[in-house]
PDB file of N, CA, C and O in Angstrom:
ATOM      1  N   MET A   1      54.774  78.913 112.619  1.00  0.00           N
ATOM      2  CA  MET A   1      55.191  78.645 111.262  1.00  0.00           C
ATOM      3  C   MET A   1      56.015  79.810 110.694  1.00  0.00           C
ATOM      4  O   MET A   1      56.864  79.612 109.825  1.00  0.00           O
ATOM      5  N   LYS A   2      55.755  81.019 111.191  1.00  0.00           N
ATOM      6  CA  LYS A   2      56.487  82.174 110.694  1.00  0.00           C
ATOM      7  C   LYS A   2      57.946  82.157 111.153  1.00  0.00           C
ATOM      8  O   LYS A   2      58.810  82.749 110.506  1.00  0.00           O
ATOM      9  N   ARG A   3      58.215  81.482 112.264  1.00  0.00           N
ATOM     10  CA  ARG A   3      59.568  81.471 112.811  1.00  0.00           C
ATOM     11  C   ARG A   3      60.434  80.355 112.252  1.00  0.00           C
ATOM     12  O   ARG A   3      61.635  80.323 112.523  1.00  0.00           O
ATOM     13  N   LEU A   4      59.875  79.461 111.499  1.00  0.00           N
ATOM     14  CA  LEU A   4      60.626  78.327 110.969  1.00  0.00           C
ATOM     15  C   LEU A   4      61.822  78.775 110.117  1.00  0.00           C
ATOM     16  O   LEU A   4      62.911  78.230 110.300  1.00  0.00           O
ATOM     17  N   PRO A   5      61.679  79.734 109.199  1.00  0.00           N
ATOM     18  CA  PRO A   5      62.858  80.171 108.430  1.00  0.00           C
ATOM     19  C   PRO A   5      63.948  80.759 109.328  1.00  0.00           C
ATOM     20  O   PRO A   5      65.136  80.582 109.058  1.00  0.00           O
ATOM     21  N   ILE A   6      63.555  81.446 110.375  1.00  0.00           N
ATOM     22  CA  ILE A   6      64.554  82.021 111.285  1.00  0.00           C
ATOM     23  C   ILE A   6      65.315  80.908 111.995  1.00  0.00           C
ATOM     24  O   ILE A   6      66.534  80.990 112.146  1.00  0.00           O
ATOM     25  N   TYR A   7      64.600  79.857 112.436  1.00  0.00           N
ATOM     26  CA  TYR A   7      65.256  78.733 113.102  1.00  0.00           C
ATOM     27  C   TYR A   7      66.197  77.993 112.154  1.00  0.00           C
ATOM     28  O   TYR A   7      67.269  77.545 112.559  1.00  0.00           O
ATOM     29  N   ILE A   8      65.800  77.870 110.919  1.00  0.00           N
ATOM     30  CA  ILE A   8      66.655  77.203 109.933  1.00  0.00           C
ATOM     31  C   ILE A   8      67.928  78.016 109.694  1.00  0.00           C
ATOM     32  O   ILE A   8      69.020  77.454 109.628  1.00  0.00           O
ATOM     33  N   ILE A   9      67.791  79.321 109.566  1.00  0.00           N
ATOM     34  CA  ILE A   9      68.959  80.190 109.369  1.00  0.00           C
ATOM     35  C   ILE A   9      69.873  80.134 110.579  1.00  0.00           C
ATOM     36  O   ILE A   9      71.093  80.063 110.429  1.00  0.00           O
ATOM     37  N   LEU A  10      69.300  80.167 111.782  1.00  0.00           N
ATOM     38  CA  LEU A  10      70.120  80.079 112.990  1.00  0.00           C
ATOM     39  C   LEU A  10      70.852  78.749 113.077  1.00  0.00           C
ATOM     40  O   LEU A  10      72.018  78.709 113.470  1.00  0.00           O
ATOM     41  N   LEU A  11      70.184  77.661 112.715  1.00  0.00           N
ATOM     42  CA  LEU A  11      70.820  76.351 112.716  1.00  0.00           C
ATOM     43  C   LEU A  11      71.979  76.306 111.722  1.00  0.00           C
ATOM     44  O   LEU A  11      73.036  75.757 112.030  1.00  0.00           O
ATOM     45  N   LEU A  12      71.792  76.868 110.555  1.00  0.00           N
ATOM     46  CA  LEU A  12      72.872  76.923 109.567  1.00  0.00           C
ATOM     47  C   LEU A  12      74.043  77.748 110.077  1.00  0.00           C
ATOM     48  O   LEU A  12      75.198  77.372 109.877  1.00  0.00           O
ATOM     49  N   LEU A  13      73.761  78.860 110.727  1.00  0.00           N
ATOM     50  CA  LEU A  13      74.842  79.684 111.274  1.00  0.00           C
ATOM     51  C   LEU A  13      75.617  78.946 112.359  1.00  0.00           C
ATOM     52  O   LEU A  13      76.842  79.050 112.426  1.00  0.00           O
ATOM     53  N   VAL A  14      74.919  78.208 113.200  1.00  0.00           N
ATOM     54  CA  VAL A  14      75.593  77.431 114.242  1.00  0.00           C
ATOM     55  C   VAL A  14      76.464  76.350 113.609  1.00  0.00           C
ATOM     56  O   VAL A  14      77.595  76.137 114.048  1.00  0.00           O
ATOM     57  N   LEU A  15      75.962  75.674 112.597  1.00  0.00           N
ATOM     58  CA  LEU A  15      76.755  74.645 111.926  1.00  0.00           C
ATOM     59  C   LEU A  15      77.981  75.227 111.229  1.00  0.00           C
ATOM     60  O   LEU A  15      79.071  74.660 111.304  1.00  0.00           O
ATOM     61  N   ILE A  16      77.802  76.350 110.558  1.00  0.00           N
ATOM     62  CA  ILE A  16      78.925  77.006 109.890  1.00  0.00           C
ATOM     63  C   ILE A  16      79.967  77.441 110.919  1.00  0.00           C
ATOM     64  O   ILE A  16      81.169  77.307 110.686  1.00  0.00           O
ATOM     65  N   THR A  17      79.508  77.956 112.046  1.00  0.00           N
ATOM     66  CA  THR A  17      80.423  78.385 113.100  1.00  0.00           C
ATOM     67  C   THR A  17      81.195  77.201 113.672  1.00  0.00           C
ATOM     68  O   THR A  17      82.395  77.314 113.925  1.00  0.00           O
ATOM     69  N   ALA A  18      80.530  76.072 113.879  1.00  0.00           N
ATOM     70  CA  ALA A  18      81.198  74.888 114.412  1.00  0.00           C
ATOM     71  C   ALA A  18      82.256  74.371 113.431  1.00  0.00           C
ATOM     72  O   ALA A  18      83.354  73.996 113.842  1.00  0.00           O
ATOM     73  N   VAL A  19      81.929  74.351 112.155  1.00  0.00           N
ATOM     74  CA  VAL A  19      82.896  73.909 111.147  1.00  0.00           C
ATOM     75  C   VAL A  19      84.067  74.874 111.082  1.00  0.00           C
ATOM     76  O   VAL A  19      85.216  74.446 110.981  1.00  0.00           O
ATOM     77  N   PHE A  20      83.792  76.162 111.139  1.00  0.00           N
ATOM     78  CA  PHE A  20      84.842  77.179 111.101  1.00  0.00           C
ATOM     79  C   PHE A  20      85.789  77.027 112.280  1.00  0.00           C
ATOM     80  O   PHE A  20      87.006  77.107 112.113  1.00  0.00           O
ATOM     81  N   ALA A  21      85.238  76.808 113.475  1.00  0.00           N
ATOM     82  CA  ALA A  21      86.067  76.645 114.666  1.00  0.00           C
ATOM     83  C   ALA A  21      86.907  75.375 114.567  1.00  0.00           C
ATOM     84  O   ALA A  21      88.053  75.352 115.016  1.00  0.00           O
ATOM     85  N   ARG A  22      86.348  74.326 113.987  1.00  0.00           N
ATOM     86  CA  ARG A  22      87.095  73.068 113.844  1.00  0.00           C
ATOM     87  C   ARG A  22      88.235  73.217 112.853  1.00  0.00           C
ATOM     88  O   ARG A  22      89.322  72.684 113.077  1.00  0.00           O
ATOM     89  N   ILE A  23      88.006  73.929 111.767  1.00  0.00           N
ATOM     90  CA  ILE A  23      89.050  74.120 110.753  1.00  0.00           C
ATOM     91  C   ILE A  23      90.176  74.993 111.296  1.00  0.00           C
ATOM     92  O   ILE A  23      91.345  74.736 111.010  1.00  0.00           O
ATOM     93  N   ASN A  24      89.842  76.023 112.078  1.00  0.00           N
ATOM     94  CA  ASN A  24      90.837  76.972 112.594  1.00  0.00           C
ATOM     95  C   ASN A  24      91.202  76.671 114.040  1.00  0.00           C
ATOM     96  O   ASN A  24      91.249  77.578 114.870  1.00  0.00           O
ATOM     97  N   ALA A  25      91.457  75.417 114.343  1.00  0.00           N
ATOM     98  CA  ALA A  25      91.766  75.026 115.712  1.00  0.00           C
ATOM     99  C   ALA A  25      93.258  75.134 116.033  1.00  0.00           C
ATOM    100  O   ALA A  25      93.656  74.880 117.170  1.00  0.00           O
ATOM    101  N   ASP A  26      94.071  75.496 115.079  1.00  0.00           N
ATOM    102  CA  ASP A  26      95.513  75.612 115.325  1.00  0.00           C
ATOM    103  C   ASP A  26      95.803  76.767 116.274  1.00  0.00           C
ATOM    104  O   ASP A  26      95.194  77.833 116.185  1.00  0.00           O
ATOM    105  N   ASN A  27      96.744  76.535 117.183  1.00  0.00           N
ATOM    106  CA  ASN A  27      97.131  77.593 118.102  1.00  0.00           C
ATOM    107  C   ASN A  27      98.013  78.609 117.390  1.00  0.00           C
ATOM    108  O   ASN A  27      98.907  78.252 116.623  1.00  0.00           O
ATOM    109  N   VAL A  28      97.747  79.861 117.656  1.00  0.00           N
ATOM    110  CA  VAL A  28      98.573  80.948 117.150  1.00  0.00           C
ATOM    111  C   VAL A  28      98.998  81.802 118.339  1.00  0.00           C
ATOM    112  O   VAL A  28      98.326  81.833 119.370  1.00  0.00           O
ATOM    113  N   GLU A  29     100.100  82.479 118.181  1.00  0.00           N
ATOM    114  CA  GLU A  29     100.629  83.300 119.259  1.00  0.00           C
ATOM    115  C   GLU A  29     100.540  84.765 118.845  1.00  0.00           C
ATOM    116  O   GLU A  29     101.021  85.155 117.782  1.00  0.00           O
ATOM    117  N   LEU A  30      99.918  85.563 119.701  1.00  0.00           N
ATOM    118  CA  LEU A  30      99.853  86.996 119.468  1.00  0.00           C
ATOM    119  C   LEU A  30     100.875  87.663 120.358  1.00  0.00           C
ATOM    120  O   LEU A  30     100.959  87.379 121.553  1.00  0.00           O
ATOM    121  N   ASP A  31     101.649  88.551 119.768  1.00  0.00           N
ATOM    122  CA  ASP A  31     102.698  89.239 120.500  1.00  0.00           C
ATOM    123  C   ASP A  31     102.227  90.654 120.798  1.00  0.00           C
ATOM    124  O   ASP A  31     102.131  91.492 119.902  1.00  0.00           O
ATOM    125  N   PHE A  32     101.936  90.907 122.067  1.00  0.00           N
ATOM    126  CA  PHE A  32     101.592  92.242 122.512  1.00  0.00           C
ATOM    127  C   PHE A  32     102.876  92.954 122.909  1.00  0.00           C
ATOM    128  O   PHE A  32     103.952  92.360 122.832  1.00  0.00           O
ATOM    129  N   TYR A  33     102.792  94.199 123.327  1.00  0.00           N
ATOM    130  CA  TYR A  33     104.002  94.946 123.664  1.00  0.00           C
ATOM    131  C   TYR A  33     104.741  94.328 124.848  1.00  0.00           C
ATOM    132  O   TYR A  33     105.967  94.214 124.819  1.00  0.00           O
ATOM    133  N   PHE A  34     104.016  93.930 125.880  1.00  0.00           N
ATOM    134  CA  PHE A  34     104.656  93.467 127.096  1.00  0.00           C
ATOM    135  C   PHE A  34     104.541  91.974 127.327  1.00  0.00           C
ATOM    136  O   PHE A  34     105.249  91.440 128.180  1.00  0.00           O
ATOM    137  N   THR A  35     103.687  91.287 126.610  1.00  0.00           N
ATOM    138  CA  THR A  35     103.461  89.869 126.835  1.00  0.00           C
ATOM    139  C   THR A  35     103.021  89.210 125.539  1.00  0.00           C
ATOM    140  O   THR A  35     102.740  89.884 124.548  1.00  0.00           O
ATOM    141  N   THR A  36     102.966  87.916 125.560  1.00  0.00           N
ATOM    142  CA  THR A  36     102.437  87.161 124.425  1.00  0.00           C
ATOM    143  C   THR A  36     101.312  86.268 124.929  1.00  0.00           C
ATOM    144  O   THR A  36     101.277  85.890 126.100  1.00  0.00           O
ATOM    145  N   ALA A  37     100.398  85.939 124.032  1.00  0.00           N
ATOM    146  CA  ALA A  37      99.283  85.066 124.386  1.00  0.00           C
ATOM    147  C   ALA A  37      99.102  84.048 123.271  1.00  0.00           C
ATOM    148  O   ALA A  37      99.240  84.366 122.090  1.00  0.00           O
ATOM    149  N   GLN A  38      98.792  82.829 123.664  1.00  0.00           N
ATOM    150  CA  GLN A  38      98.606  81.758 122.701  1.00  0.00           C
ATOM    151  C   GLN A  38      97.205  81.174 122.872  1.00  0.00           C
ATOM    152  O   GLN A  38      96.800  80.818 123.979  1.00  0.00           O
ATOM    153  N   ALA A  39      96.467  81.081 121.754  1.00  0.00           N
ATOM    154  CA  ALA A  39      95.113  80.548 121.759  1.00  0.00           C
ATOM    155  C   ALA A  39      94.767  80.114 120.332  1.00  0.00           C
ATOM    156  O   ALA A  39      95.478  80.464 119.390  1.00  0.00           O
ATOM    157  N   PRO A  40      93.689  79.363 120.169  1.00  0.00           N
ATOM    158  CA  PRO A  40      93.279  78.968 118.812  1.00  0.00           C
ATOM    159  C   PRO A  40      92.905  80.183 117.962  1.00  0.00           C
ATOM    160  O   PRO A  40      92.392  81.185 118.460  1.00  0.00           O
ATOM    161  N   LEU A  41      93.175  80.059 116.680  1.00  0.00           N
ATOM    162  CA  LEU A  41      92.880  81.145 115.748  1.00  0.00           C
ATOM    163  C   LEU A  41      91.407  81.521 115.774  1.00  0.00           C
ATOM    164  O   LEU A  41      91.066  82.702 115.711  1.00  0.00           O
ATOM    165  N   ALA A  42      90.537  80.531 115.866  1.00  0.00           N
ATOM    166  CA  ALA A  42      89.101  80.815 115.890  1.00  0.00           C
ATOM    167  C   ALA A  42      88.741  81.684 117.084  1.00  0.00           C
ATOM    168  O   ALA A  42      87.885  82.561 116.966  1.00  0.00           O
ATOM    169  N   LEU A  43      89.372  81.461 118.229  1.00  0.00           N
ATOM    170  CA  LEU A  43      89.086  82.282 119.411  1.00  0.00           C
ATOM    171  C   LEU A  43      89.495  83.727 119.195  1.00  0.00           C
ATOM    172  O   LEU A  43      88.755  84.643 119.554  1.00  0.00           O
ATOM    173  N   TRP A  44      90.676  83.942 118.608  1.00  0.00           N
ATOM    174  CA  TRP A  44      91.113  85.320 118.334  1.00  0.00           C
ATOM    175  C   TRP A  44      90.162  86.010 117.357  1.00  0.00           C
ATOM    176  O   TRP A  44      89.857  87.193 117.507  1.00  0.00           O
ATOM    177  N   LEU A  45      89.698  85.261 116.356  1.00  0.00           N
ATOM    178  CA  LEU A  45      88.766  85.851 115.391  1.00  0.00           C
ATOM    179  C   LEU A  45      87.426  86.183 116.039  1.00  0.00           C
ATOM    180  O   LEU A  45      86.830  87.218 115.739  1.00  0.00           O
ATOM    181  N   TYR A  46      86.948  85.308 116.931  1.00  0.00           N
ATOM    182  CA  TYR A  46      85.695  85.583 117.632  1.00  0.00           C
ATOM    183  C   TYR A  46      85.834  86.787 118.552  1.00  0.00           C
ATOM    184  O   TYR A  46      84.914  87.599 118.652  1.00  0.00           O
ATOM    185  N   ILE A  47      86.970  86.909 119.220  1.00  0.00           N
ATOM    186  CA  ILE A  47      87.207  88.069 120.091  1.00  0.00           C
ATOM    187  C   ILE A  47      87.183  89.351 119.268  1.00  0.00           C
ATOM    188  O   ILE A  47      86.577  90.342 119.675  1.00  0.00           O
ATOM    189  N   ALA A  48      87.840  89.334 118.113  1.00  0.00           N
ATOM    190  CA  ALA A  48      87.837  90.514 117.243  1.00  0.00           C
ATOM    191  C   ALA A  48      86.426  90.826 116.751  1.00  0.00           C
ATOM    192  O   ALA A  48      86.036  91.992 116.674  1.00  0.00           O
ATOM    193  N   LEU A  49      85.663  89.789 116.419  1.00  0.00           N
ATOM    194  CA  LEU A  49      84.288  89.991 115.959  1.00  0.00           C
ATOM    195  C   LEU A  49      83.426  90.601 117.056  1.00  0.00           C
ATOM    196  O   LEU A  49      82.667  91.538 116.806  1.00  0.00           O
ATOM    197  N   VAL A  50      83.542  90.074 118.266  1.00  0.00           N
ATOM    198  CA  VAL A  50      82.731  90.589 119.379  1.00  0.00           C
ATOM    199  C   VAL A  50      83.126  92.026 119.718  1.00  0.00           C
ATOM    200  O   VAL A  50      82.257  92.869 119.944  1.00  0.00           O
ATOM    201  N   LEU A  51      84.418  92.309 119.756  1.00  0.00           N
ATOM    202  CA  LEU A  51      84.849  93.683 120.038  1.00  0.00           C
ATOM    203  C   LEU A  51      84.359  94.650 118.961  1.00  0.00           C
ATOM    204  O   LEU A  51      83.931  95.762 119.271  1.00  0.00           O
ATOM    205  N   GLY A  52      84.421  94.235 117.713  1.00  0.00           N
ATOM    206  CA  GLY A  52      83.917  95.073 116.632  1.00  0.00           C
ATOM    207  C   GLY A  52      82.418  95.305 116.736  1.00  0.00           C
ATOM    208  O   GLY A  52      81.937  96.413 116.497  1.00  0.00           O
ATOM    209  N   ALA A  53      81.687  94.265 117.090  1.00  0.00           N
ATOM    210  CA  ALA A  53      80.230  94.407 117.245  1.00  0.00           C
ATOM    211  C   ALA A  53      79.903  95.329 118.414  1.00  0.00           C
ATOM    212  O   ALA A  53      79.016  96.176 118.308  1.00  0.00           O
ATOM    213  N   VAL A  54      80.612  95.170 119.524  1.00  0.00           N
ATOM    214  CA  VAL A  54      80.361  96.029 120.691  1.00  0.00           C
ATOM    215  C   VAL A  54      80.678  97.478 120.362  1.00  0.00           C
ATOM    216  O   VAL A  54      79.905  98.372 120.708  1.00  0.00           O
ATOM    217  N   LEU A  55      81.800  97.725 119.700  1.00  0.00           N
ATOM    218  CA  LEU A  55      82.143  99.100 119.327  1.00  0.00           C
ATOM    219  C   LEU A  55      81.144  99.668 118.313  1.00  0.00           C
ATOM    220  O   LEU A  55      80.803 100.849 118.379  1.00  0.00           O
ATOM    221  N   GLY A  56      80.680  98.847 117.388  1.00  0.00           N
ATOM    222  CA  GLY A  56      79.683  99.311 116.425  1.00  0.00           C
ATOM    223  C   GLY A  56      78.365  99.662 117.084  1.00  0.00           C
ATOM    224  O   GLY A  56      77.761 100.687 116.766  1.00  0.00           O
ATOM    225  N   VAL A  57      77.913  98.821 118.001  1.00  0.00           N
ATOM    226  CA  VAL A  57      76.668  99.115 118.722  1.00  0.00           C
ATOM    227  C   VAL A  57      76.843 100.349 119.590  1.00  0.00           C
ATOM    228  O   VAL A  57      75.946 101.188 119.674  1.00  0.00           O
ATOM    229  N   ALA A  58      78.001 100.462 120.238  1.00  0.00           N
ATOM    230  CA  ALA A  58      78.247 101.629 121.093  1.00  0.00           C
ATOM    231  C   ALA A  58      78.259 102.919 120.278  1.00  0.00           C
ATOM    232  O   ALA A  58      77.781 103.952 120.747  1.00  0.00           O
ATOM    233  N   SER A  59      78.797 102.868 119.067  1.00  0.00           N
ATOM    234  CA  SER A  59      78.800 104.073 118.247  1.00  0.00           C
ATOM    235  C   SER A  59      77.396 104.435 117.780  1.00  0.00           C
ATOM    236  O   SER A  59      77.068 105.615 117.653  1.00  0.00           O
ATOM    237  N   ARG A  60      76.566 103.428 117.523  1.00  0.00           N
ATOM    238  CA  ARG A  60      75.181 103.703 117.129  1.00  0.00           C
ATOM    239  C   ARG A  60      74.380 104.250 118.298  1.00  0.00           C
ATOM    240  O   ARG A  60      73.513 105.104 118.113  1.00  0.00           O
ATOM    241  N   VAL A  61      74.664 103.767 119.498  1.00  0.00           N
ATOM    242  CA  VAL A  61      73.938 104.241 120.675  1.00  0.00           C
ATOM    243  C   VAL A  61      74.274 105.703 120.943  1.00  0.00           C
ATOM    244  O   VAL A  61      73.385 106.496 121.255  1.00  0.00           O
ATOM    245  N   THR A  62      75.546 106.064 120.822  1.00  0.00           N
ATOM    246  CA  THR A  62      75.911 107.455 121.069  1.00  0.00           C
ATOM    247  C   THR A  62      75.347 108.370 119.993  1.00  0.00           C
ATOM    248  O   THR A  62      75.075 109.538 120.270  1.00  0.00           O
ATOM    249  N   CYS A  63      75.164 107.872 118.772  1.00  0.00           N
ATOM    250  CA  CYS A  63      74.555 108.686 117.715  1.00  0.00           C
ATOM    251  C   CYS A  63      73.056 108.854 117.955  1.00  0.00           C
ATOM    252  O   CYS A  63      72.465 109.842 117.520  1.00  0.00           O
ATOM    253  N   ALA A  64      72.449 107.908 118.636  1.00  0.00           N
ATOM    254  CA  ALA A  64      71.009 107.958 118.861  1.00  0.00           C
ATOM    255  C   ALA A  64      70.635 108.817 120.065  1.00  0.00           C
ATOM    256  O   ALA A  64      69.474 109.193 120.232  1.00  0.00           O
ATOM    257  N   LEU A  65      71.623 109.125 120.899  1.00  0.00           N
ATOM    258  CA  LEU A  65      71.329 109.958 122.060  1.00  0.00           C
ATOM    259  C   LEU A  65      70.957 111.360 121.618  1.00  0.00           C
ATOM    260  O   LEU A  65      71.487 111.852 120.622  1.00  0.00           O
ATOM    261  N   PRO A  66      70.055 112.012 122.339  1.00  0.00           N
ATOM    262  CA  PRO A  66      69.695 113.371 121.946  1.00  0.00           C
ATOM    263  C   PRO A  66      70.874 114.308 122.140  1.00  0.00           C
ATOM    264  O   PRO A  66      71.576 114.245 123.149  1.00  0.00           O
ATOM    265  N   SER A  67      71.075 115.152 121.190  1.00  0.00           N
ATOM    266  CA  SER A  67      72.161 116.118 121.299  1.00  0.00           C
ATOM    267  C   SER A  67      71.573 117.491 121.585  1.00  0.00           C
ATOM    268  O   SER A  67      70.476 117.829 121.140  1.00  0.00           O
ATOM    269  N   PHE A  68      72.315 118.248 122.321  1.00  0.00           N
ATOM    270  CA  PHE A  68      71.871 119.586 122.663  1.00  0.00           C
ATOM    271  C   PHE A  68      72.321 120.548 121.573  1.00  0.00           C
ATOM    272  O   PHE A  68      73.458 120.473 121.108  1.00  0.00           O
ATOM    273  N   PRO A  69      71.443 121.444 121.166  1.00  0.00           N
ATOM    274  CA  PRO A  69      71.815 122.362 120.076  1.00  0.00           C
ATOM    275  C   PRO A  69      72.912 123.330 120.528  1.00  0.00           C
ATOM    276  O   PRO A  69      72.920 123.820 121.658  1.00  0.00           O
ATOM    277  N   VAL A  70      73.807 123.576 119.626  1.00  0.00           N
ATOM    278  CA  VAL A  70      74.878 124.528 119.897  1.00  0.00           C
ATOM    279  C   VAL A  70      74.363 125.901 119.511  1.00  0.00           C
ATOM    280  O   VAL A  70      73.840 126.087 118.412  1.00  0.00           O
ATOM    281  N   THR A  71      74.509 126.852 120.400  1.00  0.00           N
ATOM    282  CA  THR A  71      74.039 128.202 120.079  1.00  0.00           C
ATOM    283  C   THR A  71      74.952 128.800 119.019  1.00  0.00           C
ATOM    284  O   THR A  71      76.165 128.592 119.019  1.00  0.00           O
ATOM    285  N   GLU A  72      74.347 129.523 118.147  1.00  0.00           N
ATOM    286  CA  GLU A  72      75.113 130.133 117.058  1.00  0.00           C
ATOM    287  C   GLU A  72      75.971 131.271 117.590  1.00  0.00           C
ATOM    288  O   GLU A  72      75.545 132.051 118.442  1.00  0.00           O
ATOM    289  N   LEU A  73      77.168 131.344 117.075  1.00  0.00           N
ATOM    290  CA  LEU A  73      78.054 132.445 117.452  1.00  0.00           C
ATOM    291  C   LEU A  73      77.739 133.615 116.514  1.00  0.00           C
ATOM    292  O   LEU A  73      77.698 133.456 115.294  1.00  0.00           O
ATOM    293  N   ARG A  74      77.525 134.754 117.090  1.00  0.00           N
ATOM    294  CA  ARG A  74      77.220 135.915 116.270  1.00  0.00           C
ATOM    295  C   ARG A  74      78.424 136.850 116.272  1.00  0.00           C
ATOM    296  O   ARG A  74      79.024 137.142 117.306  1.00  0.00           O
ATOM    297  N   MET A  75      78.741 137.297 115.083  1.00  0.00           N
ATOM    298  CA  MET A  75      79.848 138.233 114.956  1.00  0.00           C
ATOM    299  C   MET A  75      79.376 139.623 115.388  1.00  0.00           C
ATOM    300  O   MET A  75      78.281 140.048 115.021  1.00  0.00           O
ATOM    301  N   PRO A  76      80.188 140.322 116.157  1.00  0.00           N
ATOM    302  CA  PRO A  76      79.795 141.680 116.534  1.00  0.00           C
ATOM    303  C   PRO A  76      79.793 142.606 115.310  1.00  0.00           C
ATOM    304  O   PRO A  76      80.591 142.443 114.387  1.00  0.00           O
ATOM    305  N   ALA A  77      78.908 143.546 115.330  1.00  0.00           N
ATOM    306  CA  ALA A  77      78.823 144.498 114.216  1.00  0.00           C
ATOM    307  C   ALA A  77      80.093 145.345 114.170  1.00  0.00           C
ATOM    308  O   ALA A  77      80.584 145.816 115.196  1.00  0.00           O
ATOM    309  N   LEU A  78      80.603 145.521 112.978  1.00  0.00           N
ATOM    310  CA  LEU A  78      81.841 146.286 112.830  1.00  0.00           C
ATOM    311  C   LEU A  78      81.580 147.778 112.692  1.00  0.00           C
ATOM    312  O   LEU A  78      82.516 148.562 112.853  1.00  0.00           O
ATOM    313  N   CYS A  79      80.354 148.212 112.402  1.00  0.00           N
ATOM    314  CA  CYS A  79      80.101 149.634 112.238  1.00  0.00           C
ATOM    315  C   CYS A  79      79.466 150.237 113.463  1.00  0.00           C
ATOM    316  O   CYS A  79      79.187 151.435 113.487  1.00  0.00           O
TER     317      CYS A  79
END
């Protein structure tokens, strides 16, 4: 019973995603430096979303790794 709200939210997200993909089904052409690629707008948006999520998770993982302390630099005595 505790998982029912989660299932409802997931179902709504799937429905919203399906409607979004249906609305943005028009093909668009992306021009890269050396080539061009043509695919539905929804696919390009999903690719951008996934790449952003992967980069965000990767940045959080590198922040969570233990860092080694940097030894303090000491100035030599001038006198």
